[in-house]
One Martini backbone bead per residue (centre of mass of N, CA, C, O) as a GRO file, in nm:
protein
  540
    1UNK     BB    1  -0.999  -2.153  -2.580
    2UNK     BB    2  -0.983  -1.850  -2.641
    3UNK     BB    3  -1.295  -1.821  -2.712
    4UNK     BB    4  -1.391  -1.900  -2.428
    5UNK     BB    5  -1.254  -1.675  -2.264
    6UNK     BB    6  -1.384  -1.433  -2.416
    7UNK     BB    7  -1.681  -1.515  -2.355
    8UNK     BB    8  -1.637  -1.519  -2.024
    9UNK     BB    9  -1.433  -1.269  -2.027
   10UNK     BB   10  -1.520  -0.956  -1.938
   11UNK     BB   11  -1.423  -0.643  -1.981
   12UNK     BB   12  -1.365  -0.384  -1.746
   13UNK     BB   13  -1.301  -0.057  -1.661
   14UNK     BB   14  -1.331  -0.163  -1.364
   15UNK     BB   15  -1.130  -0.291  -1.110
   16UNK     BB   16  -1.233  -0.516  -0.865
   17UNK     BB   17  -1.221  -0.534  -0.518
   18UNK     BB   18  -1.328  -0.649  -0.235
   19UNK     BB   19  -1.306  -0.359  -0.079
   20UNK     BB   20  -1.418  -0.205  -0.336
   21UNK     BB   21  -1.644  -0.466  -0.378
   22UNK     BB   22  -1.853  -0.594  -0.138
   23UNK     BB   23  -2.087  -0.737  -0.318
   24UNK     BB   24  -1.946  -1.015  -0.352
   25UNK     BB   25  -1.907  -1.016  -0.009
   26UNK     BB   26  -2.092  -0.853   0.238
   27UNK     BB   27  -2.049  -1.130   0.385
   28UNK     BB   28  -1.961  -1.397   0.534
   29UNK     BB   29  -1.920  -1.709   0.450
   30UNK     BB   30  -2.149  -2.003   0.426
   31UNK     BB   31  -2.100  -2.365   0.491
   32UNK     BB   32  -1.926  -2.633   0.306
   33UNK     BB   33  -1.645  -2.859   0.375
   34UNK     BB   34  -1.462  -3.165   0.342
   35UNK     BB   35  -1.161  -3.174   0.447
   36UNK     BB   36  -1.131  -3.211   0.771
   37UNK     BB   37  -1.313  -3.478   0.756
   38UNK     BB   38  -1.210  -3.630   0.452
   39UNK     BB   39  -1.051  -3.511   0.243
   40UNK     BB   40  -1.003  -3.757  -0.012
   41UNK     BB   41  -1.289  -3.884   0.085
   42UNK     BB   42  -1.455  -3.837  -0.203
   43UNK     BB   43  -1.783  -3.771  -0.350
   44UNK     BB   44  -2.090  -3.721  -0.486
   45UNK     BB   45  -2.263  -3.835  -0.247
   46UNK     BB   46  -2.158  -3.642  -0.031
   47UNK     BB   47  -2.284  -3.368  -0.163
   48UNK     BB   48  -2.580  -3.463  -0.183
   49UNK     BB   49  -2.622  -3.551   0.117
   50UNK     BB   50  -2.540  -3.270   0.237
   51UNK     BB   51  -2.759  -3.098   0.099
   52UNK     BB   52  -3.013  -3.250   0.207
   53UNK     BB   53  -2.936  -3.209   0.510
   54UNK     BB   54  -2.927  -2.894   0.508
   55UNK     BB   55  -3.217  -2.871   0.449
   56UNK     BB   56  -3.364  -3.056   0.669
   57UNK     BB   57  -3.187  -2.906   0.923
   58UNK     BB   58  -3.178  -2.576   0.846
   59UNK     BB   59  -2.896  -2.461   0.732
   60UNK     BB   60  -2.992  -2.310   0.473
   61UNK     BB   61  -3.194  -2.118   0.628
   62UNK     BB   62  -2.950  -2.001   0.807
   63UNK     BB   63  -2.707  -1.952   0.557
   64UNK     BB   64  -2.588  -2.232   0.444
   65UNK     BB   65  -2.510  -2.195   0.083
   66UNK     BB   66  -2.224  -2.349   0.072
   67UNK     BB   67  -2.062  -2.585  -0.151
   68UNK     BB   68  -1.726  -2.722  -0.104
   69UNK     BB   69  -1.463  -2.844  -0.294
   70UNK     BB   70  -1.182  -3.004  -0.259
   71UNK     BB   71  -0.938  -3.187  -0.294
   72UNK     BB   72  -0.927  -3.466  -0.529
   73UNK     BB   73  -1.133  -3.419  -0.793
   74UNK     BB   74  -0.931  -3.500  -0.995
   75UNK     BB   75  -0.770  -3.565  -1.263
   76UNK     BB   76  -0.441  -3.634  -1.325
   77UNK     BB   77  -0.517  -3.508  -1.609
   78UNK     BB   78  -0.519  -3.319  -1.880
   79UNK     BB   79  -0.641  -3.247  -2.142
   80UNK     BB   80  -0.551  -3.193  -2.467
   81UNK     BB   81  -0.640  -2.872  -2.433
   82UNK     BB   82  -0.561  -2.824  -2.104
   83UNK     BB   83  -0.792  -2.899  -1.935
   84UNK     BB   84  -0.979  -2.974  -1.678
   85UNK     BB   85  -1.063  -3.281  -1.486
   86UNK     BB   86  -1.272  -3.495  -1.364
   87UNK     BB   87  -1.334  -3.763  -1.163
   88UNK     BB   88  -1.541  -4.017  -1.296
   89UNK     BB   89  -1.553  -4.210  -1.041
   90UNK     BB   90  -1.645  -3.986  -0.823
   91UNK     BB   91  -1.805  -3.819  -1.082
   92UNK     BB   92  -2.012  -3.959  -1.291
   93UNK     BB   93  -2.198  -3.681  -1.353
   94UNK     BB   94  -2.037  -3.445  -1.268
   95UNK     BB   95  -1.991  -3.114  -1.190
   96UNK     BB   96  -2.219  -2.988  -1.349
   97UNK     BB   97  -2.434  -3.154  -1.225
   98UNK     BB   98  -2.387  -3.084  -0.936
   99UNK     BB   99  -2.433  -2.780  -0.963
  100UNK     BB  100  -2.732  -2.815  -1.044
  101UNK     BB  101  -2.825  -2.959  -0.783
  102UNK     BB  102  -2.752  -2.728  -0.591
  103UNK     BB  103  -2.899  -2.489  -0.728
  104UNK     BB  104  -3.182  -2.612  -0.703
  105UNK     BB  105  -3.149  -2.603  -0.365
  106UNK     BB  106  -2.987  -2.304  -0.311
  107UNK     BB  107  -2.692  -2.343  -0.389
  108UNK     BB  108  -2.350  -2.301  -0.392
  109UNK     BB  109  -2.044  -2.370  -0.579
  110UNK     BB  110  -1.718  -2.500  -0.491
  111UNK     BB  111  -1.366  -2.491  -0.551
  112UNK     BB  112  -1.037  -2.638  -0.607
  113UNK     BB  113  -0.697  -2.497  -0.613
  114UNK     BB  114  -0.365  -2.411  -0.730
  115UNK     BB  115  -0.100  -2.180  -0.775
  116UNK     BB  116   0.061  -2.411  -0.863
  117UNK     BB  117   0.166  -2.710  -1.037
  118UNK     BB  118   0.040  -2.846  -0.773
  119UNK     BB  119  -0.124  -2.986  -0.550
  120UNK     BB  120  -0.125  -3.114  -0.226
  121UNK     BB  121  -0.234  -3.395  -0.374
  122UNK     BB  122  -0.103  -3.408  -0.690
  123UNK     BB  123  -0.251  -3.230  -0.882
  124UNK     BB  124  -0.341  -3.014  -1.110
  125UNK     BB  125  -0.234  -2.706  -1.146
  126UNK     BB  126  -0.248  -2.341  -1.239
  127UNK     BB  127   0.032  -2.274  -1.324
  128UNK     BB  128  -0.014  -2.129  -1.652
  129UNK     BB  129  -0.361  -2.180  -1.625
  130UNK     BB  130  -0.561  -1.948  -1.528
  131UNK     BB  131  -0.747  -1.868  -1.768
  132UNK     BB  132  -0.853  -2.147  -1.844
  133UNK     BB  133  -0.958  -2.232  -1.556
  134UNK     BB  134  -1.153  -2.006  -1.519
  135UNK     BB  135  -1.335  -2.086  -1.763
  136UNK     BB  136  -1.401  -2.359  -1.669
  137UNK     BB  137  -1.556  -2.279  -1.416
  138UNK     BB  138  -1.768  -2.105  -1.548
  139UNK     BB  139  -1.881  -2.339  -1.729
  140UNK     BB  140  -1.959  -2.515  -1.458
  141UNK     BB  141  -2.086  -2.300  -1.236
  142UNK     BB  142  -1.893  -2.162  -1.052
  143UNK     BB  143  -1.876  -1.952  -0.733
  144UNK     BB  144  -1.598  -2.072  -0.608
  145UNK     BB  145  -1.254  -2.022  -0.489
  146UNK     BB  146  -0.996  -2.228  -0.367
  147UNK     BB  147  -0.652  -2.115  -0.325
  148UNK     BB  148  -0.369  -2.256  -0.299
  149UNK     BB  149   0.022  -2.300  -0.212
  150UNK     BB  150   0.137  -2.537  -0.343
  151UNK     BB  151   0.400  -2.567  -0.561
  152UNK     BB  152   0.540  -2.298  -0.612
  153UNK     BB  153   0.701  -2.137  -0.867
  154UNK     BB  154   0.999  -1.957  -0.858
  155UNK     BB  155   1.099  -1.689  -1.007
  156UNK     BB  156   1.347  -1.529  -1.129
  157UNK     BB  157   1.387  -1.254  -0.909
  158UNK     BB  158   1.198  -1.377  -0.691
  159UNK     BB  159   1.025  -1.382  -0.412
  160UNK     BB  160   0.800  -1.553  -0.264
  161UNK     BB  161   0.606  -1.317  -0.210
  162UNK     BB  162   0.605  -1.210  -0.500
  163UNK     BB  163   0.494  -1.460  -0.631
  164UNK     BB  164   0.225  -1.481  -0.486
  165UNK     BB  165   0.127  -1.201  -0.572
  166UNK     BB  166   0.127  -1.255  -0.872
  167UNK     BB  167  -0.079  -1.502  -0.871
  168UNK     BB  168  -0.321  -1.365  -0.709
  169UNK     BB  169  -0.341  -1.115  -0.894
  170UNK     BB  170  -0.422  -1.268  -1.144
  171UNK     BB  171  -0.684  -1.385  -1.044
  172UNK     BB  172  -0.813  -1.121  -0.972
  173UNK     BB  173  -0.815  -0.997  -1.262
  174UNK     BB  174  -0.991  -1.224  -1.380
  175UNK     BB  175  -1.235  -1.180  -1.199
  176UNK     BB  176  -1.268  -0.862  -1.251
  177UNK     BB  177  -1.341  -0.941  -1.568
  178UNK     BB  178  -1.609  -1.025  -1.473
  179UNK     BB  179  -1.954  -1.009  -1.446
  180UNK     BB  180  -1.929  -1.269  -1.219
  181UNK     BB  181  -1.761  -1.307  -0.974
  182UNK     BB  182  -1.576  -1.501  -0.784
  183UNK     BB  183  -1.520  -1.627  -0.495
  184UNK     BB  184  -1.208  -1.551  -0.316
  185UNK     BB  185  -1.009  -1.804  -0.172
  186UNK     BB  186  -0.717  -1.762   0.026
  187UNK     BB  187  -0.370  -1.896   0.110
  188UNK     BB  188  -0.109  -1.732   0.130
  189UNK     BB  189  -0.055  -1.645   0.438
  190UNK     BB  190  -0.019  -1.950   0.546
  191UNK     BB  191   0.292  -1.951   0.408
  192UNK     BB  192   0.377  -1.696   0.633
  193UNK     BB  193   0.330  -1.796   0.899
  194UNK     BB  194   0.399  -1.838   1.222
  195UNK     BB  195   0.698  -2.016   1.353
  196UNK     BB  196   0.877  -1.980   1.643
  197UNK     BB  197   1.093  -2.226   1.583
  198UNK     BB  198   1.178  -2.103   1.268
  199UNK     BB  199   1.088  -1.810   1.283
  200UNK     BB  200   1.224  -1.469   1.320
  201UNK     BB  201   0.984  -1.337   1.148
  202UNK     BB  202   0.679  -1.147   1.024
  203UNK     BB  203   0.714  -0.972   0.756
  204UNK     BB  204   0.584  -1.150   0.531
  205UNK     BB  205   0.309  -1.189   0.659
  206UNK     BB  206   0.236  -0.890   0.661
  207UNK     BB  207   0.285  -0.825   0.359
  208UNK     BB  208   0.052  -1.013   0.263
  209UNK     BB  209  -0.177  -0.886   0.444
  210UNK     BB  210  -0.161  -0.599   0.295
  211UNK     BB  211  -0.275  -0.738  -0.003
  212UNK     BB  212  -0.513  -0.950   0.031
  213UNK     BB  213  -0.777  -0.753   0.046
  214UNK     BB  214  -0.739  -0.677  -0.277
  215UNK     BB  215  -0.771  -1.002  -0.405
  216UNK     BB  216  -1.012  -1.080  -0.204
  217UNK     BB  217  -1.259  -1.209   0.035
  218UNK     BB  218  -1.061  -1.431   0.155
  219UNK     BB  219  -0.822  -1.566   0.420
  220UNK     BB  220  -0.593  -1.773   0.498
  221UNK     BB  221  -0.349  -1.724   0.791
  222UNK     BB  222  -0.294  -2.030   0.862
  223UNK     BB  223  -0.333  -2.311   0.980
  224UNK     BB  224  -0.476  -2.587   0.974
  225UNK     BB  225  -0.719  -2.759   1.089
  226UNK     BB  226  -0.750  -3.029   1.253
  227UNK     BB  227  -0.807  -3.332   1.149
  228UNK     BB  228  -0.981  -3.610   1.187
  229UNK     BB  229  -0.815  -3.781   0.976
  230UNK     BB  230  -0.731  -4.025   0.760
  231UNK     BB  231  -0.965  -4.023   0.536
  232UNK     BB  232  -1.187  -4.057   0.798
  233UNK     BB  233  -0.990  -4.170   1.014
  234UNK     BB  234  -0.990  -4.161   1.354
  235UNK     BB  235  -0.786  -3.903   1.534
  236UNK     BB  236  -0.713  -3.825   1.832
  237UNK     BB  237  -0.633  -3.513   1.932
  238UNK     BB  238  -0.582  -3.155   1.929
  239UNK     BB  239  -0.837  -2.970   1.852
  240UNK     BB  240  -0.849  -2.747   2.061
  241UNK     BB  241  -0.571  -2.645   2.015
  242UNK     BB  242  -0.615  -2.575   1.714
  243UNK     BB  243  -0.837  -2.362   1.763
  244UNK     BB  244  -0.659  -2.180   1.945
  245UNK     BB  245  -0.435  -2.124   1.745
  246UNK     BB  246  -0.614  -1.979   1.535
  247UNK     BB  247  -0.717  -1.771   1.724
  248UNK     BB  248  -0.439  -1.642   1.783
  249UNK     BB  249  -0.396  -1.536   1.487
  250UNK     BB  250  -0.657  -1.364   1.453
  251UNK     BB  251  -0.615  -1.135   1.678
  252UNK     BB  252  -0.371  -0.991   1.501
  253UNK     BB  253  -0.578  -0.914   1.226
  254UNK     BB  254  -0.821  -0.696   1.249
  255UNK     BB  255  -0.716  -0.445   1.059
  256UNK     BB  256  -0.802  -0.589   0.778
  257UNK     BB  257  -1.097  -0.590   0.831
  258UNK     BB  258  -1.375  -0.561   0.595
  259UNK     BB  259  -1.597  -0.518   0.388
  260UNK     BB  260  -1.520  -0.792   0.161
  261UNK     BB  261  -1.309  -0.884   0.395
  262UNK     BB  262  -1.189  -1.202   0.552
  263UNK     BB  263  -1.079  -1.364   0.813
  264UNK     BB  264  -0.953  -1.710   0.809
  265UNK     BB  265  -0.954  -1.984   1.061
  266UNK     BB  266  -1.144  -2.191   0.951
  267UNK     BB  267  -1.311  -2.461   1.026
  268UNK     BB  268  -1.599  -2.625   1.146
  269UNK     BB  269  -1.568  -2.884   1.400
  270UNK     BB  270  -1.847  -3.066   1.501
  271UNK     BB  271  -1.792  -3.416   1.499
  272UNK     BB  272  -1.567  -3.427   1.716
  273UNK     BB  273  -1.516  -3.650   1.981
  274UNK     BB  274  -1.294  -3.459   2.163
  275UNK     BB  275  -1.528  -3.261   2.182
  276UNK     BB  276  -1.704  -3.065   2.345
  277UNK     BB  277  -1.991  -2.885   2.346
  278UNK     BB  278  -1.858  -2.637   2.442
  279UNK     BB  279  -1.629  -2.615   2.239
  280UNK     BB  280  -1.806  -2.599   1.992
  281UNK     BB  281  -1.956  -2.347   2.067
  282UNK     BB  282  -1.711  -2.167   2.098
  283UNK     BB  283  -1.612  -2.183   1.808
  284UNK     BB  284  -1.871  -2.038   1.697
  285UNK     BB  285  -1.867  -1.780   1.866
  286UNK     BB  286  -1.589  -1.681   1.795
  287UNK     BB  287  -1.622  -1.669   1.484
  288UNK     BB  288  -1.862  -1.480   1.496
  289UNK     BB  289  -1.714  -1.245   1.644
  290UNK     BB  290  -1.519  -1.217   1.380
  291UNK     BB  291  -1.661  -1.242   1.116
  292UNK     BB  292  -1.626  -1.524   1.006
  293UNK     BB  293  -1.631  -1.784   0.845
  294UNK     BB  294  -1.890  -2.052   0.810
  295UNK     BB  295  -1.734  -2.355   0.772
  296UNK     BB  296  -1.831  -2.683   0.750
  297UNK     BB  297  -1.655  -2.991   0.864
  298UNK     BB  298  -1.886  -3.250   0.830
  299UNK     BB  299  -2.130  -3.494   0.888
  300UNK     BB  300  -2.431  -3.385   0.835
  301UNK     BB  301  -2.644  -3.633   0.865
  302UNK     BB  302  -2.514  -3.682   1.184
  303UNK     BB  303  -2.609  -3.447   1.326
  304UNK     BB  304  -2.712  -3.324   1.601
  305UNK     BB  305  -2.947  -3.138   1.750
  306UNK     BB  306  -2.742  -2.978   1.923
  307UNK     BB  307  -2.562  -2.893   1.682
  308UNK     BB  308  -2.771  -2.754   1.515
  309UNK     BB  309  -2.874  -2.549   1.716
  310UNK     BB  310  -2.608  -2.377   1.728
  311UNK     BB  311  -2.564  -2.335   1.420
  312UNK     BB  312  -2.885  -2.190   1.414
  313UNK     BB  313  -2.825  -1.937   1.573
  314UNK     BB  314  -2.956  -1.635   1.502
  315UNK     BB  315  -2.796  -1.432   1.690
  316UNK     BB  316  -2.500  -1.536   1.615
  317UNK     BB  317  -2.519  -1.499   1.315
  318UNK     BB  318  -2.580  -1.194   1.319
  319UNK     BB  319  -2.295  -1.126   1.411
  320UNK     BB  320  -2.144  -1.235   1.173
  321UNK     BB  321  -2.348  -1.070   0.966
  322UNK     BB  322  -2.274  -0.795   1.024
  323UNK     BB  323  -2.264  -0.484   0.859
  324UNK     BB  324  -1.972  -0.399   0.972
  325UNK     BB  325  -1.752  -0.653   0.982
  326UNK     BB  326  -1.630  -0.678   1.256
  327UNK     BB  327  -1.362  -0.766   1.458
  328UNK     BB  328  -1.303  -0.890   1.741
  329UNK     BB  329  -1.139  -0.778   2.039
  330UNK     BB  330  -0.918  -0.755   2.290
  331UNK     BB  331  -0.940  -0.659   2.618
  332UNK     BB  332  -0.847  -0.942   2.768
  333UNK     BB  333  -0.571  -1.140   2.935
  334UNK     BB  334  -0.508  -1.397   3.213
  335UNK     BB  335  -0.526  -1.727   3.138
  336UNK     BB  336  -0.854  -1.765   3.177
  337UNK     BB  337  -0.961  -1.494   3.039
  338UNK     BB  338  -1.137  -1.396   2.750
  339UNK     BB  339  -1.203  -1.062   2.622
  340UNK     BB  340  -1.447  -0.947   2.388
  341UNK     BB  341  -1.516  -0.673   2.134
  342UNK     BB  342  -1.790  -0.494   1.959
  343UNK     BB  343  -1.953  -0.342   1.725
  344UNK     BB  344  -2.287  -0.289   1.606
  345UNK     BB  345  -2.509  -0.165   1.375
  346UNK     BB  346  -2.738  -0.079   1.605
  347UNK     BB  347  -2.527  -0.007   1.863
  348UNK     BB  348  -2.435  -0.252   1.984
  349UNK     BB  349  -2.255  -0.447   2.217
  350UNK     BB  350  -2.007  -0.689   2.223
  351UNK     BB  351  -1.982  -0.989   2.443
  352UNK     BB  352  -1.698  -1.201   2.481
  353UNK     BB  353  -1.640  -1.507   2.701
  354UNK     BB  354  -1.362  -1.702   2.767
  355UNK     BB  355  -1.291  -2.014   2.923
  356UNK     BB  356  -0.953  -2.139   2.953
  357UNK     BB  357  -0.995  -2.306   3.183
  358UNK     BB  358  -1.035  -2.625   3.385
  359UNK     BB  359  -1.282  -2.469   3.523
  360UNK     BB  360  -1.539  -2.372   3.681
  361UNK     BB  361  -1.640  -2.025   3.660
  362UNK     BB  362  -1.630  -1.682   3.780
  363UNK     BB  363  -1.715  -1.334   3.678
  364UNK     BB  364  -1.629  -0.983   3.643
  365UNK     BB  365  -1.726  -0.704   3.427
  366UNK     BB  366  -1.657  -0.413   3.330
  367UNK     BB  367  -1.801  -0.174   3.116
  368UNK     BB  368  -1.543   0.000   3.065
  369UNK     BB  369  -1.387  -0.237   2.924
  370UNK     BB  370  -1.622  -0.222   2.677
  371UNK     BB  371  -1.663   0.099   2.620
  372UNK     BB  372  -1.862   0.192   2.858
  373UNK     BB  373  -2.081   0.334   3.063
  374UNK     BB  374  -2.092   0.290   3.406
  375UNK     BB  375  -2.372   0.476   3.452
  376UNK     BB  376  -2.519   0.306   3.261
  377UNK     BB  377  -2.811   0.135   3.147
  378UNK     BB  378  -2.821  -0.213   3.054
  379UNK     BB  379  -2.901  -0.459   2.812
  380UNK     BB  380  -2.853  -0.809   2.853
  381UNK     BB  381  -2.805  -1.058   2.599
  382UNK     BB  382  -2.833  -1.388   2.584
  383UNK     BB  383  -2.745  -1.581   2.291
  384UNK     BB  384  -2.820  -1.870   2.396
  385UNK     BB  385  -3.113  -1.810   2.552
  386UNK     BB  386  -3.249  -1.494   2.527
  387UNK     BB  387  -3.195  -1.363   2.784
  388UNK     BB  388  -3.250  -1.089   3.018
  389UNK     BB  389  -3.062  -0.808   3.168
  390UNK     BB  390  -2.971  -0.565   3.409
  391UNK     BB  391  -2.705  -0.337   3.381
  392UNK     BB  392  -2.436  -0.182   3.603
  393UNK     BB  393  -2.089  -0.141   3.561
  394UNK     BB  394  -2.145  -0.456   3.576
  395UNK     BB  395  -2.088  -0.810   3.476
  396UNK     BB  396  -2.207  -1.129   3.560
  397UNK     BB  397  -2.048  -1.456   3.561
  398UNK     BB  398  -2.184  -1.779   3.604
  399UNK     BB  399  -2.071  -2.084   3.564
  400UNK     BB  400  -1.835  -2.138   3.358
  401UNK     BB  401  -1.732  -2.356   3.160
  402UNK     BB  402  -1.492  -2.522   3.049
  403UNK     BB  403  -1.446  -2.375   2.730
  404UNK     BB  404  -1.653  -2.165   2.747
  405UNK     BB  405  -1.897  -1.921   2.596
  406UNK     BB  406  -1.995  -1.601   2.640
  407UNK     BB  407  -2.277  -1.417   2.482
  408UNK     BB  408  -2.345  -1.058   2.426
  409UNK     BB  409  -2.588  -0.798   2.418
  410UNK     BB  410  -2.545  -0.449   2.446
  411UNK     BB  411  -2.797  -0.206   2.546
  412UNK     BB  412  -2.904   0.144   2.476
  413UNK     BB  413  -2.998   0.474   2.423
  414UNK     BB  414  -2.707   0.588   2.352
  415UNK     BB  415  -2.521   0.439   2.163
  416UNK     BB  416  -2.216   0.432   2.303
  417UNK     BB  417  -1.856   0.402   2.230
  418UNK     BB  418  -1.521   0.296   2.314
  419UNK     BB  419  -1.220   0.207   2.231
  420UNK     BB  420  -1.137  -0.100   2.398
  421UNK     BB  421  -0.813  -0.237   2.505
  422UNK     BB  422  -0.568  -0.397   2.398
  423UNK     BB  423  -0.207  -0.359   2.347
  424UNK     BB  424  -0.022  -0.556   2.115
  425UNK     BB  425   0.220  -0.760   2.019
  426UNK     BB  426   0.224  -0.981   1.730
  427UNK     BB  427   0.484  -1.145   1.821
  428UNK     BB  428   0.515  -1.152   2.151
  429UNK     BB  429   0.231  -1.089   2.302
  430UNK     BB  430   0.276  -0.818   2.445
  431UNK     BB  431   0.173  -0.562   2.672
  432UNK     BB  432   0.071  -0.271   2.719
  433UNK     BB  433   0.201  -0.083   3.012
  434UNK     BB  434   0.040   0.165   3.237
  435UNK     BB  435   0.196   0.397   3.459
  436UNK     BB  436   0.295   0.676   3.622
  437UNK     BB  437   0.606   0.534   3.624
  438UNK     BB  438   0.543   0.327   3.368
  439UNK     BB  439   0.618   0.235   3.015
  440UNK     BB  440   0.546  -0.096   2.871
  441UNK     BB  441   0.625  -0.435   2.822
  442UNK     BB  442   0.421  -0.728   2.905
  443UNK     BB  443   0.260  -0.955   3.032
  444UNK     BB  444  -0.050  -1.071   3.013
  445UNK     BB  445  -0.306  -1.002   3.296
  446UNK     BB  446  -0.569  -0.791   3.286
  447UNK     BB  447  -0.518  -0.515   3.377
  448UNK     BB  448  -0.580  -0.181   3.373
  449UNK     BB  449  -0.286  -0.120   3.254
  450UNK     BB  450  -0.389  -0.303   2.975
  451UNK     BB  451  -0.644  -0.106   2.937
  452UNK     BB  452  -0.744   0.086   2.648
  453UNK     BB  453  -0.825   0.416   2.536
  454UNK     BB  454  -0.964   0.560   2.230
  455UNK     BB  455  -0.982   0.846   2.078
  456UNK     BB  456  -1.073   1.057   1.811
  457UNK     BB  457  -0.792   1.229   1.870
  458UNK     BB  458  -0.564   1.001   1.972
  459UNK     BB  459  -0.594   0.925   2.249
  460UNK     BB  460  -0.419   0.734   2.526
  461UNK     BB  461  -0.575   0.535   2.794
  462UNK     BB  462  -0.569   0.396   3.097
  463UNK     BB  463  -0.773   0.277   3.342
  464UNK     BB  464  -0.558   0.332   3.583
  465UNK     BB  465  -0.531   0.630   3.452
  466UNK     BB  466  -0.576   1.000   3.407
  467UNK     BB  467  -0.393   0.940   3.140
  468UNK     BB  468  -0.147   0.997   2.865
  469UNK     BB  469   0.011   0.897   2.600
  470UNK     BB  470   0.362   0.972   2.553
  471UNK     BB  471   0.622   1.155   2.356
  472UNK     BB  472   0.980   1.177   2.440
  473UNK     BB  473   1.286   1.123   2.334
  474UNK     BB  474   1.207   0.799   2.296
  475UNK     BB  475   0.980   0.800   2.509
  476UNK     BB  476   0.743   0.664   2.726
  477UNK     BB  477   0.446   0.816   2.882
  478UNK     BB  478   0.249   0.950   3.144
  479UNK     BB  479   0.019   1.232   3.109
  480UNK     BB  480  -0.152   1.489   3.116
  481UNK     BB  481  -0.414   1.561   2.950
  482UNK     BB  482  -0.373   1.720   2.601
  483UNK     BB  483  -0.536   1.778   2.316
  484UNK     BB  484  -0.314   1.984   2.190
  485UNK     BB  485  -0.103   1.755   2.209
  486UNK     BB  486   0.085   1.579   1.973
  487UNK     BB  487   0.244   1.385   2.180
  488UNK     BB  488  -0.069   1.250   2.242
  489UNK     BB  489  -0.088   1.171   1.934
  490UNK     BB  490  -0.226   0.900   1.726
  491UNK     BB  491  -0.141   0.667   1.476
  492UNK     BB  492  -0.308   0.398   1.286
  493UNK     BB  493  -0.206   0.135   1.082
  494UNK     BB  494  -0.218  -0.129   0.862
  495UNK     BB  495   0.078  -0.217   0.962
  496UNK     BB  496   0.061  -0.154   1.295
  497UNK     BB  497   0.140   0.125   1.347
  498UNK     BB  498   0.238   0.359   1.608
  499UNK     BB  499   0.211   0.712   1.556
  500UNK     BB  500   0.351   1.008   1.620
  501UNK     BB  501   0.244   1.318   1.528
  502UNK     BB  502   0.492   1.495   1.598
  503UNK     BB  503   0.753   1.291   1.532
  504UNK     BB  504   0.703   1.021   1.358
  505UNK     BB  505   0.725   0.783   1.550
  506UNK     BB  506   0.749   0.459   1.675
  507UNK     BB  507   0.639   0.218   1.854
  508UNK     BB  508   0.882   0.019   2.053
  509UNK     BB  509   0.967  -0.259   2.170
  510UNK     BB  510   1.210  -0.190   2.429
  511UNK     BB  511   1.251   0.135   2.286
  512UNK     BB  512   0.978   0.294   2.280
  513UNK     BB  513   1.098   0.503   2.029
  514UNK     BB  514   1.121   0.486   1.671
  515UNK     BB  515   1.177   0.453   1.367
  516UNK     BB  516   1.028   0.364   1.100
  517UNK     BB  517   0.977   0.054   0.963
  518UNK     BB  518   0.940  -0.262   0.789
  519UNK     BB  519   0.758  -0.474   0.945
  520UNK     BB  520   0.838  -0.479   1.235
  521UNK     BB  521   0.798  -0.656   1.511
  522UNK     BB  522   0.841  -0.415   1.732
  523UNK     BB  523   0.591  -0.237   1.554
  524UNK     BB  524   0.352  -0.445   1.575
  525UNK     BB  525  -0.008  -0.379   1.641
  526UNK     BB  526  -0.285  -0.431   1.848
  527UNK     BB  527  -0.614  -0.288   1.852
  528UNK     BB  528  -0.901  -0.184   1.910
  529UNK     BB  529  -1.203  -0.186   1.821
  530UNK     BB  530  -1.266   0.120   1.624
  531UNK     BB  531  -1.008   0.217   1.522
  532UNK     BB  532  -0.878   0.443   1.317
  533UNK     BB  533  -0.734   0.439   1.021
  534UNK     BB  534  -0.434   0.543   0.881
  535UNK     BB  535  -0.229   0.680   0.606
  536UNK     BB  536   0.008   0.686   0.792
  537UNK     BB  537   0.344   0.622   0.638
  538UNK     BB  538   0.666   0.646   0.800
  539UNK     BB  539   0.902   0.514   0.611
  540UNK     BB  540   1.271   0.454   0.648
   0.00000   0.00000   0.00000
């Protein structure tokens, strides 16, 4: 086995990480995974039928070029030499044969393992076998590994977070020493994600998110999307709520994403009967707006023409695969409408609007809220229909069905935008709210006092007042903007801290500003897309 490892894993002088070498996955992966739809009800013919259907239905041509096998593909036991084995009843021709079948048709093949000593389904895990398992996957022609986190054994003297970091970092080191590294899909953050009924703080979640972009190309950050049912037997209810729950986790983490690393809110569940077609399309449009992985978990041969049509929408896929790799962020939330935006590589501005209400409704959105010049004339392209219209000042959205999502590209000759949107605490989900009389955090209602613009010089202003956020003696206030005043200039860090340049203190929910702590819940904030991250980390 050692000779096989040496032959397949060639040491390189420079260890590459996902965000250090975005060429491993320059855009978010697209493809298929069996788990949410079938769980352990898998076999060889499922994957060959899926591949053939993805070719015939145009999904491969649209970019869905990965077919990933999830848990339960294993034999119950390792071979005598310690290597993994596939279940020969489920895969009579073997994983190597299946990989060749997929490669010949233009796909890449992915596989599942677990960082612990046993997978979530009870099969052999990789803990203690990392090098030999990596060598096995390479010898089988595997292109992609999803590494779960069930049954991790915590070594004495380590915290849970430290143990996960050690195991995922080891896999990263192994992959980095390959001539052709596998795409590494990580699950570590999901095992530390917030459950507000039992978890009192998010510190460990944030800590894992701080290092996960350096160890792989994508990471599951929260709960699994709700599955179809037990091993393929339909169990209705809760699927839209599950989509919205993962969406709610995703919007907190935009600061971590850049080309080479992608936040993963989990699978696209296309053929689940309790979802309306508008909910399915919203799921796709929101994930694409995030530049999230687009991994379908459905029975591909039976997808309808309508489902295939939205999944292969070239304009929306282009948003997902945009060269800037930005994750759209929230402009506003008011209980009925979620508005998101981001820049696109050609200078266009994305506008995505979700109707979270239970009725068909109409709304208007000022272009200033999207970070655009209200006096400029823009062309708004509806990415569902391809139709265009000219807009100035505001854009009107009419008769948006409950749980539907409108999605537009806004373009003009000026190609200029300003980072604009909510500033909210990612634990409490309360919004920074600024008026000339008070600055603090309150429930998000979508008012202009909760929509902030951030200048390149670090000034932060609400749309409700021509004034700037300032810090003085531990208090936040709005004062007349003065670009030379460092008390009005702010740095935003990967840790989510908003730090005053003059005093070095952090914005702190309910306390104005205080000394910066380590990943403290009341000091971690989400800011609008496009705000430049600072290296300033004044942790005391």
